[in-house]
C-alpha positions in Angstrom: -16.0 1.8 -15.7 -13.8 4.8 -14.6 -13.0 6.1 -11.2 -12.9 9.3 -9.4 -9.1 9.6 -9.2 -9.0 9.5 -13.0 -11.9 12.0 -13.2 -10.5 14.5 -10.7 -6.7 14.1 -11.4 -5.8 13.0 -7.9 -3.8 10.1 -6.6 -6.4 8.9 -4.1 -10.1 9.7 -3.9 -11.8 8.5 -0.7 -15.6 8.5 -0.6 -18.7 6.4 0.2 -19.8 4.6 -2.9 -23.4 5.8 -3.7 -26.2 3.5 -2.7 -23.9 1.2 -0.7 -22.2 1.2 2.7 -18.7 0.7 1.1 -16.0 3.2 1.6 -13.8 3.4 -1.5 -10.3 4.6 -2.1 -9.9 5.1 -5.9 -6.5 5.4 -7.5 -5.8 6.4 -11.1 -5.7 3.8 -13.8 -2.2 2.4 -13.9 -1.3 3.7 -10.4 2.1 2.7 -9.2 2.5 -0.4 -7.1 4.1 1.7 -4.4 0.9 3.6 -3.9 -1.3 0.5 -4.0 1.0 -1.2 -1.5 0.8 1.8 0.8 -3.0 1.6 0.8 -2.7 -2.1 1.5 -0.4 -1.4 4.4 -2.8 1.2 5.8 -5.5 -1.4 6.2 -7.5 -1.0 3.0 -8.4 -4.1 1.0 -7.3 -4.1 -2.7 -10.0 -5.1 -5.3 -9.4 -5.8 -8.9 -11.6 -6.2 -12.0 -10.2 -7.2 -15.3 -12.1 -6.2 -18.4 -11.3 -6.5 -22.1 -9.5 -3.2 -21.7 -7.7 -1.9 -18.6 -7.5 -3.6 -15.2 -9.4 -1.6 -12.6 -7.9 -1.5 -9.1 -9.4 0.2 -6.1 -9.4 -0.2 -2.3 -12.2 -0.6 0.1 -12.5 -0.5 3.9 -13.0 -3.9 5.4 -16.8 -4.4 5.6 -16.8 -6.0 9.0 -15.8 -2.7 10.6 -18.4 -0.4 12.1 -19.2 2.9 10.4 -17.2 4.8 13.0 -14.2 2.4 12.6 -14.4 2.7 8.8 -14.2 6.5 9.0 -11.4 6.3 11.5 -9.4 4.0 9.2 -9.7 6.1 6.1 -9.1 9.4 8.0 -5.9 7.9 9.7 -4.6 6.9 6.2 -4.7 10.5 4.8 -1.6 11.9 6.7 0.5 8.9 5.6 -0.5 9.4 2.0 0.2 13.1 2.2 3.6 12.6 3.8 4.4 10.2 1.0 3.6 13.0 -1.5 0.3 11.9 -2.9 -2.6 14.2 -3.8 -5.5 13.0 -1.7 -9.2 14.0 -1.5 -11.6 12.7 1.2 -15.2 13.6 1.3 -16.4 15.4 4.4 -19.1 12.7 5.1 -16.4 10.1 5.8 -13.7 12.3 7.3 -13.0 12.0 11.1 -11.0 15.0 12.1 -9.9 13.5 15.5 -8.6 10.3 13.8 -6.7 12.4 11.2 -5.2 14.6 14.0 -4.1 11.5 16.0 -2.4 10.0 12.9 -0.7 13.3 12.0 0.6 13.7 15.6 2.0 10.1 15.5 3.9 10.9 12.3 5.3 14.1 13.8 6.4 12.3 17.0 8.0 9.5 15.0 9.9 12.0 12.9 11.0 14.0 15.9 12.2 10.8 17.6 14.1 9.8 14.5 15.7 13.2 14.3 16.7 13.2 18.0 18.2 9.8 17.5 20.3 11.0 14.6 21.0 14.5 16.3 19.4 16.2 13.3 16.6 18.8 13.6 13.2 17.4 13.0 11.4 18.3 9.8 7.8 18.5 10.9 5.4 19.5 8.3 2.6 21.9 9.1 -0.8 20.4 9.8 -2.2 19.2 6.5 -5.8 19.7 5.3 -8.0 16.9 4.1 -6.7 17.4 0.6 -3.0 17.4 -0.3 -1.5 19.9 -2.6 1.7 18.1 -3.8 2.1 15.3 -6.2 4.8 12.7 -6.3 6.0 11.5 -9.6 5.4 7.9 -10.4 
């Protein structure tokens, strides 16, 4: 049982599991709790399978959501993951550019508000793509 994050060397791989309606967010084997907790906090449900070998952990979008709501949820998660320094890949068939843009704008506004409150200049990152390029150490 492997996962796409292990296979592709990313921190999070977001995709529709083949032959199902489930949207998955795979993390590498042994992913740090900080990453798993961030995905929990972004509305994804943690799933775990224990085998004779490693413990497999992944996240899924709540199944009671409509397809549009599922795409919106995972797309809105990407900017938060990128800002946290994680390398993320999301497949184009589940990516909602408008939801991504809204989430990125909210993060920029929050940072600008915090900077104004502290009288420091806002450090607003440039618009990110659907795949991050940095990687945070565990």
